[in-house]
mmCIF file of the C-alpha atoms, coordinates in Angstrom:
data_MODEL
# 
_entry.id   MODEL 
# 
loop_
_atom_site.group_PDB 
_atom_site.id 
_atom_site.type_symbol 
_atom_site.label_atom_id 
_atom_site.label_alt_id 
_atom_site.label_comp_id 
_atom_site.label_asym_id 
_atom_site.label_entity_id 
_atom_site.label_seq_id 
_atom_site.pdbx_PDB_ins_code 
_atom_site.Cartn_x 
_atom_site.Cartn_y 
_atom_site.Cartn_z 
_atom_site.occupancy 
_atom_site.B_iso_or_equiv 
_atom_site.pdbx_formal_charge 
_atom_site.auth_seq_id 
_atom_site.auth_comp_id 
_atom_site.auth_asym_id 
_atom_site.auth_atom_id 
_atom_site.pdbx_PDB_model_num 
ATOM 1  C CA . MET A 1 1  ? 116.054 99.993  112.167 1.00 0.00 ? 1  MET A CA 1 
ATOM 2  C CA . ALA A 1 2  ? 112.679 98.483  111.382 1.00 0.00 ? 2  ALA A CA 1 
ATOM 3  C CA . LYS A 1 3  ? 109.641 100.681 111.526 1.00 0.00 ? 3  LYS A CA 1 
ATOM 4  C CA . ARG A 1 4  ? 107.845 100.155 114.831 1.00 0.00 ? 4  ARG A CA 1 
ATOM 5  C CA . LYS A 1 5  ? 104.131 100.200 115.427 1.00 0.00 ? 5  LYS A CA 1 
ATOM 6  C CA . SER A 1 6  ? 102.922 102.149 118.373 1.00 0.00 ? 6  SER A CA 1 
ATOM 7  C CA . LYS A 1 7  ? 101.144 100.237 121.089 1.00 0.00 ? 7  LYS A CA 1 
ATOM 8  C CA . SER A 1 8  ? 97.865  101.878 120.169 1.00 0.00 ? 8  SER A CA 1 
ATOM 9  C CA . THR A 1 9  ? 98.206  100.870 116.507 1.00 0.00 ? 9  THR A CA 1 
ATOM 10 C CA . PHE A 1 10 ? 98.974  97.268  117.452 1.00 0.00 ? 10 PHE A CA 1 
ATOM 11 C CA . GLU A 1 11 ? 96.005  97.159  119.799 1.00 0.00 ? 11 GLU A CA 1 
ATOM 12 C CA . LYS A 1 12 ? 93.758  98.788  117.193 1.00 0.00 ? 12 LYS A CA 1 
ATOM 13 C CA . ASP A 1 13 ? 94.816  96.125  114.699 1.00 0.00 ? 13 ASP A CA 1 
ATOM 14 C CA . LEU A 1 14 ? 93.886  93.383  117.181 1.00 0.00 ? 14 LEU A CA 1 
ATOM 15 C CA . VAL A 1 15 ? 90.501  94.977  117.801 1.00 0.00 ? 15 VAL A CA 1 
ATOM 16 C CA . ARG A 1 16 ? 89.931  95.200  114.041 1.00 0.00 ? 16 ARG A CA 1 
ATOM 17 C CA . LEU A 1 17 ? 90.893  91.530  113.641 1.00 0.00 ? 17 LEU A CA 1 
ATOM 18 C CA . GLU A 1 18 ? 88.281  90.617  116.257 1.00 0.00 ? 18 GLU A CA 1 
ATOM 19 C CA . GLU A 1 19 ? 85.675  92.688  114.403 1.00 0.00 ? 19 GLU A CA 1 
ATOM 20 C CA . ILE A 1 20 ? 86.535  90.991  111.127 1.00 0.00 ? 20 ILE A CA 1 
ATOM 21 C CA . SER A 1 21 ? 86.315  87.585  112.767 1.00 0.00 ? 21 SER A CA 1 
ATOM 22 C CA . ARG A 1 22 ? 82.864  88.347  114.168 1.00 0.00 ? 22 ARG A CA 1 
ATOM 23 C CA . VAL A 1 23 ? 81.574  89.536  110.792 1.00 0.00 ? 23 VAL A CA 1 
ATOM 24 C CA . LEU A 1 24 ? 83.002  86.515  108.955 1.00 0.00 ? 24 LEU A CA 1 
ATOM 25 C CA . GLU A 1 25 ? 81.339  84.169  111.432 1.00 0.00 ? 25 GLU A CA 1 
ATOM 26 C CA . GLU A 1 26 ? 77.929  85.547  110.474 1.00 0.00 ? 26 GLU A CA 1 
ATOM 27 C CA . ASP A 1 27 ? 75.936  83.447  108.050 1.00 0.00 ? 27 ASP A CA 1 
ATOM 28 C CA . ASP A 1 28 ? 74.730  86.311  105.864 1.00 0.00 ? 28 ASP A CA 1 
ATOM 29 C CA . VAL A 1 29 ? 78.021  87.844  104.669 1.00 0.00 ? 29 VAL A CA 1 
ATOM 30 C CA . GLU A 1 30 ? 78.221  88.265  100.913 1.00 0.00 ? 30 GLU A CA 1 
ATOM 31 C CA . LEU A 1 31 ? 81.141  86.486  99.261  1.00 0.00 ? 31 LEU A CA 1 
ATOM 32 C CA . GLU A 1 32 ? 82.738  89.671  97.919  1.00 0.00 ? 32 GLU A CA 1 
ATOM 33 C CA . LYS A 1 33 ? 82.623  91.340  101.335 1.00 0.00 ? 33 LYS A CA 1 
ATOM 34 C CA . ALA A 1 34 ? 83.883  88.168  103.031 1.00 0.00 ? 34 ALA A CA 1 
ATOM 35 C CA . MET A 1 35 ? 86.854  87.964  100.655 1.00 0.00 ? 35 MET A CA 1 
ATOM 36 C CA . SER A 1 36 ? 87.696  91.619  101.219 1.00 0.00 ? 36 SER A CA 1 
ATOM 37 C CA . LEU A 1 37 ? 87.511  91.244  104.989 1.00 0.00 ? 37 LEU A CA 1 
ATOM 38 C CA . PHE A 1 38 ? 89.560  88.057  104.881 1.00 0.00 ? 38 PHE A CA 1 
ATOM 39 C CA . GLU A 1 39 ? 92.266  89.815  102.853 1.00 0.00 ? 39 GLU A CA 1 
ATOM 40 C CA . GLU A 1 40 ? 92.309  92.699  105.340 1.00 0.00 ? 40 GLU A CA 1 
ATOM 41 C CA . GLY A 1 41 ? 92.552  90.204  108.181 1.00 0.00 ? 41 GLY A CA 1 
ATOM 42 C CA . VAL A 1 42 ? 95.508  88.433  106.603 1.00 0.00 ? 42 VAL A CA 1 
ATOM 43 C CA . LYS A 1 43 ? 97.347  91.753  106.186 1.00 0.00 ? 43 LYS A CA 1 
ATOM 44 C CA . LEU A 1 44 ? 96.634  92.743  109.776 1.00 0.00 ? 44 LEU A CA 1 
ATOM 45 C CA . SER A 1 45 ? 97.740  89.317  111.000 1.00 0.00 ? 45 SER A CA 1 
ATOM 46 C CA . LYS A 1 46 ? 101.031 89.505  109.117 1.00 0.00 ? 46 LYS A CA 1 
ATOM 47 C CA . SER A 1 47 ? 101.694 92.993  110.413 1.00 0.00 ? 47 SER A CA 1 
ATOM 48 C CA . SER A 1 48 ? 100.829 92.018  113.983 1.00 0.00 ? 48 SER A CA 1 
ATOM 49 C CA . LEU A 1 49 ? 103.023 88.916  113.845 1.00 0.00 ? 49 LEU A CA 1 
ATOM 50 C CA . LYS A 1 50 ? 105.917 91.009  112.579 1.00 0.00 ? 50 LYS A CA 1 
ATOM 51 C CA . THR A 1 51 ? 105.431 93.434  115.469 1.00 0.00 ? 51 THR A CA 1 
ATOM 52 C CA . LEU A 1 52 ? 105.356 90.560  117.961 1.00 0.00 ? 52 LEU A CA 1 
ATOM 53 C CA . LYS A 1 53 ? 108.513 88.999  116.484 1.00 0.00 ? 53 LYS A CA 1 
ATOM 54 C CA . GLU A 1 54 ? 110.306 92.334  116.720 1.00 0.00 ? 54 GLU A CA 1 
ATOM 55 C CA . ALA A 1 55 ? 109.220 92.668  120.351 1.00 0.00 ? 55 ALA A CA 1 
ATOM 56 C CA . GLU A 1 56 ? 110.392 89.122  121.087 1.00 0.00 ? 56 GLU A CA 1 
ATOM 57 C CA . LEU A 1 57 ? 113.781 89.865  119.516 1.00 0.00 ? 57 LEU A CA 1 
ATOM 58 C CA . LYS A 1 58 ? 114.112 93.052  121.549 1.00 0.00 ? 58 LYS A CA 1 
ATOM 59 C CA . ILE A 1 59 ? 113.264 91.194  124.764 1.00 0.00 ? 59 ILE A CA 1 
ATOM 60 C CA . THR A 1 60 ? 115.845 88.524  123.920 1.00 0.00 ? 60 THR A CA 1 
ATOM 61 C CA . GLU A 1 61 ? 118.465 91.210  123.315 1.00 0.00 ? 61 GLU A CA 1 
ATOM 62 C CA . LEU A 1 62 ? 117.621 92.964  126.583 1.00 0.00 ? 62 LEU A CA 1 
ATOM 63 C CA . LYS A 1 63 ? 117.785 89.700  128.529 1.00 0.00 ? 63 LYS A CA 1 
ATOM 64 C CA . SER A 1 64 ? 121.184 89.011  127.004 1.00 0.00 ? 64 SER A CA 1 
ATOM 65 C CA . GLU A 1 65 ? 122.417 92.465  128.003 1.00 0.00 ? 65 GLU A CA 1 
ATOM 66 C CA . LEU A 1 66 ? 121.066 91.966  131.499 1.00 0.00 ? 66 LEU A CA 1 
ATOM 67 C CA . GLY A 1 67 ? 122.857 88.628  131.730 1.00 0.00 ? 67 GLY A CA 1 
ATOM 68 C CA . LYS A 1 68 ? 126.132 90.271  130.708 1.00 0.00 ? 68 LYS A CA 1 
ATOM 69 C CA . ILE A 1 69 ? 125.672 93.001  133.316 1.00 0.00 ? 69 ILE A CA 1 
ATOM 70 C CA . THR A 1 70 ? 124.838 90.465  135.998 1.00 0.00 ? 70 THR A CA 1 
ATOM 71 C CA . ASN A 1 71 ? 127.904 88.343  135.119 1.00 0.00 ? 71 ASN A CA 1 
ATOM 72 C CA . VAL A 1 72 ? 130.188 91.403  135.247 1.00 0.00 ? 72 VAL A CA 1 
ATOM 73 C CA . GLU A 1 73 ? 128.831 92.442  138.653 1.00 0.00 ? 73 GLU A CA 1 
ATOM 74 C CA . GLU A 1 74 ? 129.407 88.929  140.050 1.00 0.00 ? 74 GLU A CA 1 
ATOM 75 C CA . ASP A 1 75 ? 133.110 89.004  139.054 1.00 0.00 ? 75 ASP A CA 1 
# 
């Protein structure tokens, strides 16, 4: 099974992405620091998207199971 992020890690990543965004929007960020922050942001974004896709898949699976249970009970 895929490695799961805890809720707190996912939320921490989102907070960090917001921090990075704020810093990059400043006018006085040096290029080297901006590139480093941008790279970190891309990694966090990829990781967060993967976590969201896994959650979406799990929800889809659970809905499918619920539908099967509901159909069996109606019979």
